[in-house]
MDTraj code that builds the backbone (N, CA, C; nanometers):
import mdtraj as md
import numpy as np

residues = "UNK UNK UNK UNK UNK UNK UNK UNK UNK UNK UNK UNK UNK UNK UNK UNK UNK UNK UNK UNK UNK UNK UNK UNK UNK UNK UNK UNK UNK UNK UNK UNK UNK UNK UNK UNK UNK UNK UNK UNK UNK UNK UNK UNK UNK UNK UNK UNK UNK UNK UNK UNK UNK UNK UNK UNK UNK UNK UNK UNK UNK UNK UNK UNK UNK UNK UNK UNK UNK UNK UNK UNK UNK UNK UNK UNK UNK UNK UNK UNK UNK UNK UNK UNK UNK UNK UNK UNK UNK UNK UNK UNK UNK UNK UNK UNK UNK UNK UNK UNK UNK UNK UNK UNK UNK UNK UNK UNK UNK UNK UNK UNK UNK UNK UNK UNK UNK UNK UNK UNK UNK".split()
xyz = np.array([
    [0.0835, -0.1142, -0.0003],
    [-0.0021, 0.0033, 0.0040],
    [0.0913, 0.1296, 0.0014],
    [0.0660, 0.2052, -0.0945],
    [0.1465, 0.3335, -0.1195],
    [0.0981, 0.4381, -0.0120],
    [0.1934, 0.5155, 0.0483],
    [0.1561, 0.6223, 0.1383],
    [0.0864, 0.7324, 0.0765],
    [0.0770, 0.7336, -0.0589],
    [0.0325, 0.8494, -0.1333],
    [-0.0634, 0.7939, -0.2482],
    [-0.1580, 0.8681, -0.2802],
    [-0.2417, 0.8291, -0.3885],
    [-0.1762, 0.8754, -0.5268],
    [-0.1738, 0.7840, -0.6253],
    [-0.1116, 0.8130, -0.7443],
    [-0.2071, 0.8958, -0.8271],
    [-0.1527, 0.9618, -0.9347],
    [-0.2336, 1.0459, -1.0217],
    [-0.3521, 0.9634, -1.0797],
    [-0.3262, 0.8391, -1.1088],
    [-0.4357, 0.7594, -1.1785],
    [-0.5368, 0.7115, -1.0760],
    [-0.5175, 0.7413, -0.9522],
    [-0.6210, 0.7045, -0.8519],
    [-0.7066, 0.8203, -0.8148],
    [-0.7054, 0.9254, -0.8882],
    [-0.7854, 1.0410, -0.8676],
    [-0.8718, 1.0800, -0.9842],
    [-0.9885, 1.1207, -0.9612],
    [-1.0727, 1.1687, -1.0682],
    [-1.0371, 1.3220, -1.0918],
    [-1.0135, 1.3579, -1.2164],
    [-0.9596, 1.4849, -1.2360],
    [-1.0538, 1.5840, -1.3195],
    [-1.1059, 1.5392, -1.4291],
    [-1.1752, 1.6328, -1.5134],
    [-1.3218, 1.6364, -1.4831],
    [-1.3780, 1.7513, -1.5275],
    [-1.5285, 1.7695, -1.5064],
    [-1.6098, 1.6578, -1.5734],
    [-1.5566, 1.6133, -1.6925],
    [-1.6302, 1.5131, -1.7625],
    [-1.6396, 1.3809, -1.6805],
    [-1.5177, 1.3503, -1.6201],
    [-1.5162, 1.2310, -1.5391],
    [-1.6050, 1.2384, -1.4154],
    [-1.6080, 1.3585, -1.3573],
    [-1.7023, 1.3798, -1.2399],
    [-1.8401, 1.3682, -1.2888],
    [-1.8772, 1.4261, -1.4036],
    [-2.0088, 1.4250, -1.4552],
    [-2.0552, 1.2729, -1.4839],
    [-1.9683, 1.1910, -1.5344],
    [-2.0004, 1.0550, -1.5625],
    [-2.0322, 0.9853, -1.4300],
    [-1.9576, 1.0088, -1.3301],
    [-1.9787, 0.9463, -1.1957],
    [-2.1094, 0.9949, -1.1364],
    [-2.1356, 1.1247, -1.1415],
    [-2.2516, 1.1798, -1.0829],
    [-2.3791, 1.1368, -1.1547],
    [-2.3702, 1.1145, -1.2890],
    [-2.4896, 1.0757, -1.3603],
    [-2.5263, 0.9234, -1.3493],
    [-2.4171, 0.8403, -1.3293],
    [-2.4412, 0.7057, -1.3220],
    [-2.4296, 0.6277, -1.2022],
    [-2.3836, 0.7042, -1.0852],
    [-2.3487, 0.6404, -0.9631],
    [-2.4700, 0.6088, -0.8667],
    [-2.4462, 0.5148, -0.7797],
    [-2.5408, 0.4851, -0.6682],
    [-2.4994, 0.5853, -0.5610],
    [-2.6048, 0.6444, -0.5004],
    [-2.5837, 0.7464, -0.4006],
    [-2.6020, 0.6855, -0.2542],
    [-2.5103, 0.7216, -0.1605],
    [-2.5315, 0.6777, -0.0297],
    [-2.5252, 0.8076, 0.0566],
    [-2.6328, 0.8420, 0.1288],
    [-2.6468, 0.9589, 0.2050],
    [-2.6529, 0.9411, 0.3512],
    [-2.5964, 1.0327, 0.4178],
    [-2.6134, 1.0402, 0.5649],
    [-2.6313, 1.1863, 0.5956],
    [-2.6438, 1.2211, 0.7200],
    [-2.6693, 1.3592, 0.7584],
    [-2.5581, 1.4559, 0.7185],
    [-2.4372, 1.4083, 0.7135],
    [-2.3225, 1.4816, 0.6905],
    [-2.2384, 1.4632, 0.5602],
    [-2.2769, 1.3451, 0.4968],
    [-2.1862, 1.2989, 0.3921],
    [-2.2707, 1.2291, 0.2798],
    [-2.2404, 1.2637, 0.1535],
    [-2.2971, 1.1859, 0.0457],
    [-2.1825, 1.1219, -0.0265],
    [-2.1970, 0.9904, -0.0534],
    [-2.0932, 0.9158, -0.1199],
    [-2.1467, 0.8602, -0.2488],
    [-2.0824, 0.8799, -0.3624],
    [-2.1349, 0.8323, -0.4889],
    [-2.0290, 0.7214, -0.5342],
    [-2.0913, 0.6083, -0.5770],
    [-2.0071, 0.4910, -0.6126],
    [-2.0523, 0.4460, -0.7482],
    [-1.9516, 0.4443, -0.8396],
    [-1.9713, 0.3920, -0.9698],
    [-1.8784, 0.2774, -0.9984],
    [-1.9194, 0.1623, -1.0289],
    [-1.8339, 0.0435, -1.0647],
    [-1.7634, 0.0826, -1.1985],
    [-1.6364, 0.0414, -1.2195],
    [-1.5720, 0.0652, -1.3385],
    [-1.4909, -0.0606, -1.3836],
    [-1.4675, -0.0651, -1.5109],
    [-1.3981, -0.1852, -1.5639],
    [-1.2486, -0.1724, -1.5455],
    [-1.1916, -0.0549, -1.5584],
    [-1.0501, -0.0456, -1.5552],
    [-0.9961, -0.0327, -1.4074],
    [-0.8751, -0.0679, -1.3979],
    [-0.8072, -0.0424, -1.2650],
    [-0.7482, 0.0857, -1.2718],
    [-0.7115, 0.1570, -1.1637],
    [-0.7505, 0.1208, -1.0270],
    [-0.8722, 0.1946, -0.9888],
    [-0.9122, 0.1725, -0.8663],
    [-1.0200, 0.2592, -0.8092],
    [-0.9788, 0.4015, -0.7935],
    [-1.0754, 0.4979, -0.8135],
    [-1.0384, 0.6366, -0.8083],
    [-1.1251, 0.7155, -0.7087],
    [-1.0712, 0.8243, -0.6612],
    [-1.1417, 0.9080, -0.5637],
    [-1.1607, 1.0462, -0.6244],
    [-1.2696, 1.1080, -0.5936],
    [-1.3001, 1.2470, -0.6262],
    [-1.3670, 1.3071, -0.4986],
    [-1.3318, 1.4425, -0.4855],
    [-1.3789, 1.5123, -0.3677],
    [-1.4527, 1.6440, -0.4219],
    [-1.5732, 1.6645, -0.3807],
    [-1.6441, 1.7914, -0.4082],
    [-1.6864, 1.8440, -0.2819],
    [-1.6012, 1.9517, -0.2381],
    [-1.6378, 2.0159, -0.1089],
    [-1.6546, 2.1710, -0.1298],
    [-1.7847, 2.2081, -0.1074],
    [-1.8198, 2.3438, -0.1322],
    [-1.7864, 2.4299, -0.0027],
    [-1.7962, 2.5659, -0.0181],
    [-1.7539, 2.6547, 0.0902],
    [-1.8567, 2.6492, 0.1957],
    [-1.9785, 2.5921, 0.1702],
    [-2.0815, 2.5844, 0.2676],
    [-2.0406, 2.4873, 0.3808],
    [-1.9424, 2.3996, 0.3570],
    [-1.8979, 2.3010, 0.4479],
    [-1.8225, 2.3643, 0.5678],
    [-1.7528, 2.4777, 0.5407],
    [-1.6782, 2.5450, 0.6507],
    [-1.5605, 2.6138, 0.5929],
    [-1.4864, 2.6766, 0.6939],
    [-1.3635, 2.7549, 0.6461],
    [-1.2603, 2.6627, 0.5780],
    [-1.1702, 2.7321, 0.5038],
    [-1.0746, 2.6595, 0.4220],
    [-0.9860, 2.5547, 0.4992],
    [-0.9470, 2.5933, 0.6141],
    [-0.8568, 2.5003, 0.6963],
    [-0.9356, 2.3792, 0.7342],
    [-1.0621, 2.3909, 0.7694],
    [-1.1479, 2.2795, 0.8054],
    [-1.1830, 2.1989, 0.6875],
    [-1.2146, 2.2519, 0.5676],
    [-1.2329, 2.1816, 0.4501],
    [-1.1086, 2.0977, 0.4129],
    [-0.9956, 2.1586, 0.4225],
    [-0.8749, 2.0879, 0.3837],
    [-0.8406, 1.9663, 0.4748],
    [-0.8784, 1.9873, 0.6034],
    [-0.8574, 1.8725, 0.6975],
    [-0.9496, 1.7668, 0.6687],
    [-1.0744, 1.7968, 0.6348],
    [-1.1786, 1.7001, 0.5997],
    [-1.1315, 1.6262, 0.4712],
    [-1.0872, 1.6947, 0.3737],
    [-1.0407, 1.6288, 0.2519],
    [-0.9181, 1.5319, 0.2799],
    [-0.8305, 1.5776, 0.3649],
    [-0.7178, 1.4841, 0.3962],
    [-0.7691, 1.3603, 0.4619],
    [-0.8691, 1.3713, 0.5508],
    [-0.9241, 1.2517, 0.6222],
    [-0.9898, 1.1619, 0.5209],
    [-1.0706, 1.2174, 0.4344],
    [-1.1378, 1.1347, 0.3302],
    [-1.0492, 1.0626, 0.2443],
    [-0.9448, 1.1289, 0.1957],
    [-0.8417, 1.0713, 0.1166],
    [-0.7712, 0.9554, 0.1883],
    [-0.7470, 0.9778, 0.3125],
    [-0.6812, 0.8707, 0.3798],
    [-0.7704, 0.7487, 0.4050],
    [-0.8952, 0.7709, 0.4280],
    [-0.9906, 0.6647, 0.4393],
    [-1.0013, 0.5921, 0.3104],
    [-1.0045, 0.6523, 0.2022],
    [-1.0043, 0.5908, 0.0720],
    [-0.8694, 0.5091, 0.0462],
    [-0.7619, 0.5714, 0.0795],
    [-0.6272, 0.5075, 0.0526],
    [-0.6227, 0.3839, 0.1392],
    [-0.6693, 0.3800, 0.2519],
    [-0.6592, 0.2564, 0.3391],
    [-0.7570, 0.1490, 0.3018],
    [-0.8730, 0.1918, 0.2439],
    [-0.9767, 0.0937, 0.2096],
    [-0.9691, 0.0411, 0.0714],
    [-0.9109, 0.1175, -0.0266],
    [-0.9268, 0.0768, -0.1633],
    [-0.8690, -0.0608, -0.1971],
    [-0.7693, -0.1055, -0.1292],
    [-0.7155, -0.2326, -0.1594],
    [-0.8030, -0.3488, -0.1094],
    [-0.9029, -0.3253, -0.0263],
    [-0.9970, -0.4250, 0.0063],
    [-1.1238, -0.4270, -0.0689],
    [-1.1320, -0.3371, -0.1762],
    [-1.2466, -0.3311, -0.2664],
    [-1.2504, -0.4702, -0.3385],
    [-1.3725, -0.5204, -0.3580],
    [-1.3900, -0.6419, -0.4349],
    [-1.3885, -0.6186, -0.5870],
    [-1.4148, -0.4967, -0.6189],
    [-1.4119, -0.4617, -0.7635],
    [-1.3686, -0.3094, -0.7718],
    [-1.3102, -0.2718, -0.8769],
    [-1.2715, -0.1284, -0.8958],
    [-1.3882, -0.0360, -0.9091],
    [-1.3779, 0.0805, -0.8516],
    [-1.4957, 0.1654, -0.8569],
    [-1.4388, 0.3202, -0.8464],
    [-1.5216, 0.4115, -0.9017],
    [-1.4980, 0.5466, -0.8796],
    [-1.5826, 0.5895, -0.7582],
    [-1.5202, 0.6541, -0.6660],
    [-1.5930, 0.6994, -0.5431],
    [-1.5721, 0.8527, -0.5386],
    [-1.6843, 0.9178, -0.5224],
    [-1.6836, 1.0671, -0.5012],
    [-1.7478, 1.0911, -0.3684],
    [-1.6733, 1.1704, -0.2803],
    [-1.7193, 1.2153, -0.1553],
    [-1.7776, 1.3558, -0.1773],
    [-1.8985, 1.3755, -0.1208],
    [-1.9560, 1.5076, -0.1186],
    [-2.0031, 1.5492, 0.0185],
    [-1.9147, 1.5982, 0.0965],
    [-1.9551, 1.6369, 0.2370],
    [-2.0610, 1.7521, 0.2383],
    [-2.1429, 1.7447, 0.3415],
    [-2.2472, 1.8491, 0.3591],
    [-2.2023, 1.9404, 0.4784],
    [-2.2785, 2.0509, 0.4929],
    [-2.2483, 2.1389, 0.5971],
    [-2.2488, 2.0697, 0.7333],
    [-2.1509, 2.1015, 0.8097],
    [-2.1354, 2.0407, 0.9417],
    [-2.0442, 1.9151, 0.9443],
    [-2.0004, 1.8719, 0.8271],
    [-1.9094, 1.7529, 0.8192],
    [-1.7719, 1.7742, 0.8857],
    [-1.7294, 1.8947, 0.8888],
    [-1.6000, 1.9296, 0.9417],
    [-1.6001, 1.9043, 1.0939],
    [-1.7165, 1.8913, 1.1595],
    [-1.7214, 1.8631, 1.3055],
    [-1.7034, 1.7139, 1.3298],
    [-1.7101, 1.6261, 1.2305],
    [-1.6955, 1.4863, 1.2512],
    [-1.5516, 1.4463, 1.2720],
    [-1.5303, 1.3547, 1.3546],
    [-1.4035, 1.3023, 1.3792],
    [-1.3646, 1.1970, 1.2635],
    [-1.2450, 1.1520, 1.2640],
    [-1.1938, 1.0538, 1.1692],
    [-1.2767, 0.9232, 1.1830],
    [-1.2915, 0.8751, 1.3067],
    [-1.3682, 0.7458, 1.3309],
    [-1.5092, 0.7465, 1.2737],
    [-1.5793, 0.8591, 1.2966],
    [-1.7136, 0.8774, 1.2502],
    [-1.7142, 0.8779, 1.0953],
    [-1.6235, 0.9506, 1.0308],
    [-1.6137, 0.9523, 0.8897],
    [-1.5830, 0.8116, 0.8365],
    [-1.4959, 0.7452, 0.8934],
    [-1.4532, 0.6049, 0.8585],
    [-1.5807, 0.5160, 0.8622],
    [-1.6542, 0.5348, 0.9652],
    [-1.7757, 0.4452, 0.9880],
    [-1.8712, 0.4734, 0.8792],
    [-1.9021, 0.6064, 0.8454],
    [-1.9998, 0.6320, 0.7340],
    [-1.9449, 0.5761, 0.6027],
    [-1.8231, 0.5930, 0.5818],
    [-1.7606, 0.5423, 0.4478],
    [-1.7657, 0.3903, 0.4465],
    [-1.7311, 0.3234, 0.5513],
    [-1.7387, 0.1779, 0.5503],
    [-1.8808, 0.1273, 0.5293],
    [-1.9765, 0.1971, 0.5854],
    [-2.1181, 0.1406, 0.5672],
    [-2.1557, 0.1683, 0.4157],
    [-2.1192, 0.2839, 0.3561],
    [-2.1487, 0.3037, 0.2217],
    [-2.0839, 0.2080, 0.1303],
    [-1.9530, 0.1785, 0.1548],
    [-1.8822, 0.0797, 0.0782],
    [-1.9446, -0.0558, 0.0861],
    [-1.9875, -0.0945, 0.2077],
    [-2.0504, -0.2210, 0.2241],
    [-2.1880, -0.2277, 0.1483],
    [-2.2632, -0.1197, 0.1565],
    [-2.3927, -0.1128, 0.0881],
    [-2.3752, -0.1192, -0.0658],
    [-2.2671, -0.0696, -0.1139],
    [-2.2317, -0.0703, -0.2583],
    [-2.1807, -0.1950, -0.3031],
    [-2.1474, -0.2896, -0.2150],
    [-2.0970, -0.4096, -0.2473],
    [-1.9478, -0.4054, -0.2807],
    [-1.8732, -0.2995, -0.2355],
    [-1.7319, -0.2901, -0.2613],
    [-1.6460, -0.3672, -0.1648],
    [-1.6990, -0.3837, -0.0421],
    [-1.6246, -0.4569, 0.0661],
    [-1.7331, -0.5605, 0.1216],
    [-1.6760, -0.6463, 0.1972],
    [-1.7651, -0.7489, 0.2642],
    [-1.8530, -0.6741, 0.3634],
    [-1.9556, -0.7423, 0.4179],
    [-2.0532, -0.6948, 0.5037],
    [-1.9991, -0.6184, 0.6280],
    [-1.8905, -0.6718, 0.6765],
    [-1.8323, -0.6107, 0.7963],
    [-1.7542, -0.4768, 0.7681],
    [-1.7205, -0.4525, 0.6395],
    [-1.6461, -0.3387, 0.6147],
    [-1.5009, -0.3593, 0.6347],
    [-1.4250, -0.2559, 0.6320],
    [-1.2770, -0.2721, 0.6519],
    [-1.2447, -0.2433, 0.7922],
    [-1.1628, -0.3237, 0.8519],
    [-1.1252, -0.3120, 0.9966],
    [-1.0143, -0.2122, 1.0055],
    [-1.0038, -0.1510, 1.1229],
    [-0.9190, -0.0368, 1.1450],
    [-0.7804, -0.0829, 1.1593],
])
top = md.Topology()
chain = top.add_chain()
for i, resn in enumerate(residues, 1):
    res = top.add_residue(resn, chain, resSeq=i)
    for name in ("N", "CA", "C"):
        top.add_atom(name, md.element.get_by_symbol(name[0]), res)
traj = md.Trajectory(xyz[None], top)
């Protein structure tokens, strides 16, 4: 497992984001929306859409770092490659790492990306 996400493990263009948003399964919670779209090619990729409504820049950046780390640690246990887009909602910056990890694990399990128990810590 690499300590850093490679360029090929990130969603970059607006067209790629649009494809995920239009065809993905949505998993919603009070503070986080996760979009998951199965893909044929390797590897799994992450995208982040974090608006200013979520909070100040420093808080948004901390939240994005946490979500990237959750994805980095979980992607190797995915049963199939997928594009995953995280869309935090207002108030998400107040969540700790463990709560974010729990929300992501539940969404990944519901999407069939990981086993029913999710990824262990």
